[in-house]
C-alpha positions in Angstrom: -19.8 77.7 -60.0 -17.3 75.1 -61.1 -18.7 72.3 -63.5 -18.5 68.7 -62.9 -15.7 68.3 -65.5 -13.3 70.8 -63.7 -14.0 69.2 -60.3 -13.2 65.7 -61.7 -9.9 67.0 -63.1 -8.9 68.4 -59.8 -9.6 65.0 -58.1 -7.1 63.4 -60.5 -4.4 65.0 -58.5 -3.4 62.9 -55.4 -2.3 66.1 -53.6 -5.8 67.5 -53.8 -7.4 64.2 -52.7 -5.1 64.1 -49.6 -5.8 67.8 -48.9 -9.6 67.0 -48.8 -9.2 64.0 -46.7 -7.2 65.8 -44.1 -9.6 68.6 -43.9 -12.5 66.1 -43.7 -10.8 64.2 -40.8 -10.2 67.4 -38.7 -13.7 68.4 -39.2 -14.9 64.8 -38.1 -12.6 65.0 -35.1 -13.9 68.3 -33.9 -17.5 67.2 -34.3 -16.6 63.8 -32.4 -15.2 65.8 -29.6 -18.3 68.2 -29.3 -20.8 65.0 -29.6 -22.9 64.9 -26.5 -21.9 68.4 -25.2 -23.8 71.6 -25.3 -21.5 72.6 -28.4 -23.8 70.4 -30.5 -26.7 72.5 -29.8 -24.7 75.8 -30.3 -23.3 74.4 -33.7 -26.8 73.7 -34.8 -28.1 77.1 -33.9 -25.2 79.1 -35.7 -25.6 76.9 -38.7 -29.3 77.2 -38.9 -29.2 81.2 -38.3 -26.5 81.5 -41.1 -28.3 79.4 -43.5 -31.6 81.2 -43.0 -30.0 84.7 -43.4 -28.1 83.6 -46.3 -31.1 82.1 -48.3 -33.2 85.1 -47.3 -30.7 87.5 -48.5 -29.8 85.7 -51.6 -33.5 84.9 -52.5 -34.8 88.6 -52.1 -31.6 90.3 -53.2 -31.4 92.2 -49.9 -28.2 94.3 -50.3 -28.0 95.6 -46.8 -28.5 92.2 -45.3 -26.0 90.5 -47.5 -23.5 93.4 -46.6 -24.1 92.5 -43.0 -23.6 88.9 -43.4 -20.4 89.5 -45.1 -18.9 91.6 -42.5 -20.0 88.9 -39.8 -17.6 86.3 -40.9 -14.4 87.7 -39.5 -16.2 88.4 -36.2 -17.6 85.0 -36.1 -14.4 83.3 -36.7 -12.9 85.3 -33.8 -15.7 84.6 -31.4 -15.6 80.8 -32.2 -12.6 80.0 -29.8 -14.5 82.0 -26.9 -18.0 80.2 -27.5 -16.4 76.7 -27.9 -13.6 77.1 -25.1 -14.6 74.2 -23.0 -14.6 72.0 -26.2 -11.4 73.1 -27.6 -9.7 72.8 -24.2 -11.0 69.0 -24.1 -9.8 68.5 -27.7 -6.3 69.7 -26.8 -6.0 67.8 -23.7 -7.0 64.5 -25.6 -4.6 65.3 -28.1 -1.7 65.8 -25.4 -2.5 62.5 -23.7 0.3 60.6 -25.3 -0.1 57.6 -23.1 -2.2 55.7 -25.7 0.0 56.3 -28.6 3.5 56.7 -27.3 5.5 54.5 -25.2 5.8 55.0 -21.5 9.2 56.8 -20.9 9.6 55.5 -17.4 9.0 51.9 -16.0 5.4 51.2 -14.8 4.9 50.7 -11.0 3.2 47.5 -11.7 3.4 46.2 -8.0 2.1 49.4 -6.5 -0.8 49.5 -9.1 -1.7 45.9 -8.8 -1.9 46.4 -5.0 -4.0 49.5 -5.6 -6.5 47.6 -7.9 -6.8 44.8 -5.4 -7.5 47.1 -2.6 -9.8 49.2 -4.5 -11.9 46.2 -5.7 -12.2 44.7 -2.2 -13.2 48.1 -0.9 -15.8 48.7 -3.7 -17.4 45.3 -3.1 -17.8 46.1 0.7 -19.1 49.5 0.0 -21.7 48.1 -2.5 -22.7 45.5 -0.1 -23.6 48.1 2.5 -24.8 50.6 0.0 -22.4 53.3 0.9 -22.1 55.7 -1.8 -18.5 56.4 -3.1 -16.6 58.0 -5.8 -12.9 57.3 -6.3 -10.9 58.8 -9.0 -7.5 57.2 -10.3 -5.1 59.9 -11.7 -3.1 59.0 -14.6 -1.2 61.2 -17.0 -3.3 64.3 -16.9 -2.6 65.9 -13.4 -5.6 66.6 -11.0 -3.9 69.0 -8.7 -6.3 71.7 -9.3 -9.3 69.4 -8.1 -7.0 68.0 -5.4 -6.3 71.6 -3.9 -10.1 71.8 -3.4 -10.4 68.9 -1.1 -8.9 67.7 2.2 -5.3 66.6 2.1 -4.9 62.8 3.2 -1.8 61.3 1.7 -2.3 57.9 2.8 -1.8 54.5 1.4 -4.7 53.2 -0.3 -6.4 50.5 1.6 -9.9 49.1 1.8 -10.2 50.0 5.5 -9.3 53.7 4.8 -11.8 53.9 1.9 -14.4 52.5 3.7 -14.0 54.9 6.7 -13.8 57.9 4.2 -17.2 57.1 2.8 -19.0 55.8 5.8 -22.2 57.7 6.0 -22.3 61.1 7.7 -18.5 60.8 8.1 -16.9 64.4 7.6 -15.4 63.3 4.3 -17.9 61.2 2.8 -19.4 64.1 0.7 -17.1 64.4 -2.5 -14.5 62.2 -4.3 -11.3 60.7 -3.3 -8.5 61.2 -5.6 -5.6 58.4 -5.7 -2.3 59.0 -7.1 0.6 56.4 -7.4 -1.1 54.2 -4.9 -1.9 56.9 -2.2 -5.0 58.8 -1.5 -3.9 62.3 -2.0 -7.3 64.0 -1.0 -10.8 63.3 0.0 -14.0 65.4 -0.2 -12.7 66.7 -3.7 -15.4 68.7 -5.6 -15.4 67.6 -9.2 -16.8 69.0 -12.5 -20.2 67.7 -13.5 -20.6 66.2 -17.1 -21.8 68.6 -19.7 -23.7 65.5 -21.5 -27.2 66.9 -21.4 -28.7 63.5 -22.2 -27.1 62.1 -19.1 -27.9 64.6 -16.6 -31.7 64.0 -16.4 -31.3 60.4 -15.3 -27.9 60.1 -13.5 -27.2 61.0 -9.9 -24.8 63.5 -9.1 -21.8 61.0 -8.4 -22.2 59.4 -11.8 -22.2 62.9 -13.5 -19.1 63.9 -11.5 -17.5 60.8 -12.7 -18.4 61.4 -16.4 -17.4 65.0 -16.1 -13.8 64.3 -14.6 -13.2 61.5 -17.2 -14.4 63.9 -20.0 -11.9 66.5 -19.0 -8.7 64.1 -18.2 -7.7 60.6 -18.7 -8.7 59.5 -15.1 -10.4 56.5 -14.2 -13.5 57.0 -11.8 -15.2 54.2 -9.8 -18.6 54.9 -8.6 -20.7 53.1 -5.8 -24.4 54.0 -6.0 -25.9 54.8 -2.5 -29.5 53.9 -3.9 -28.7 50.6 -5.5 -25.5 49.6 -4.3 -24.3 49.1 -8.0 -20.6 49.5 -9.0 -19.9 51.5 -12.0 -16.7 52.7 -13.9 -16.2 55.6 -15.9 -13.4 56.3 -18.5 -13.3 58.9 -21.5 -16.8 59.9 -21.0 -18.2 56.4 -20.8 -19.8 54.6 -18.0 -19.9 50.8 -17.6 -22.5 49.7 -14.9 -23.5 46.8 -12.9 -20.0 45.5 -12.4 -19.2 42.9 -9.8 -15.9 42.3 -8.2 -14.2 40.2 -11.0 -15.5 42.5 -13.9 -14.4 45.5 -11.9 -11.0 43.9 -11.4 -10.8 43.1 -15.1 -11.7 46.6 -16.3 -9.1 48.4 -13.9 -6.5 46.1 -15.0 -7.2 46.5 -18.8 -7.5 50.4 -18.5 -4.3 50.4 -16.3 -2.5 48.1 -18.8 -1.5 45.6 -15.8 -2.1 42.6 -18.2 -0.3 44.1 -21.3 3.3 43.0 -21.6 5.9 45.7 -21.8 6.6 47.3 -25.0 9.8 47.6 -26.6 11.0 51.3 -25.9 12.9 51.2 -29.3 9.6 51.2 -31.0 8.1 54.9 -30.8 4.9 54.4 -32.6 4.2 50.9 -31.5 1.0 52.0 -29.8 -0.2 54.4 -32.4 -3.9 54.6 -32.4 -4.4 52.3 -29.7 -7.7 52.7 -28.0 -8.7 51.6 -24.4 -10.6 48.6 -23.9 -13.9 49.9 -23.4 -17.0 49.6 -25.9 -17.6 52.3 -28.3 -20.3 55.1 -27.4 -23.6 53.7 -27.3 -22.5 50.0 -27.4 -23.0 47.2 -25.1 -20.2 45.6 -23.2 -19.3 42.1 -24.0 -19.9 41.0 -20.4 -23.6 42.1 -20.5 -22.9 45.3 -18.7 -24.6 48.6 -20.0 -22.4 51.1 -21.3 -23.9 54.6 -20.7 -22.3 57.5 -22.4 -25.5 59.4 -22.3 -28.5 58.5 -20.3 -28.6 55.7 -17.8 -31.4 53.2 -17.5 -32.2 53.9 -14.0 -35.2 55.7 -12.4 -35.0 59.5 -12.4 -33.3 60.9 -9.2 -31.6 57.7 -8.3 -28.5 58.3 -6.5 -29.2 62.0 -6.5 -27.2 62.5 -3.1 -25.8 66.1 -1.9 -25.2 68.7 -4.5 -21.4 68.4 -4.5 -20.3 64.9 -5.6 -22.3 62.7 -3.4 
């Protein structure tokens, strides 16, 4: 085992310090991606099992057990991509979402997007007033065509009248999500993946779990109206902000879609490096008093349970 003096001599080399910091950042990023998912329990189980086996084999000098443990490492390295396939895919998708750190290579359709936000806010307000459950997903950089193909094609201009008709109780298309692309509703009754966040599944309804699920796997924005309480919520990047009124919903949407941000200089390639979306961090409280729910929501158990698809 290296002594302390040798370690300190190695740390005097700036290259070694940078090397350690890079490895630490990669490990931290991987743990952050796995936070709140089933991978957390898997990591704890694997680490606990290997630690116990190593301590037992080392303490009692069990030659056969130590040999088996030594032969396990290559197999474990090969099996990691299989065990953590959903989390690795999520991490690579987030890494590939260049919208937040690279300049947009095409002009934003601000007029279309502004009209979409206005109509969506009006529709959400009216749906909440009548307590009509709804789930509207705004597609951004990550394509949602795989999910769109599971729904019913609409390809209609987004208007509050169309949204209200889609989510009218007992209508043929109310059971599912409506996906919006470039100001048009491309499909309705879309089945979405539910969130893997085990802390949230026990207290959130299926609509909210679907909103968290699609935003965990893509950069989409989801607007949810609870059928039980009539509350409006917005989900993005696995965060859920609840108890929104029309004004705050419009502010959140315009902030996330960057409608209030002036155009960037296209010559500055890394102008937006590291820029994060304007949502509070995980587990924090929003500045407007709304609750941010990345895990469990403070609603009675079973609220907004709805049908088993995305209702």
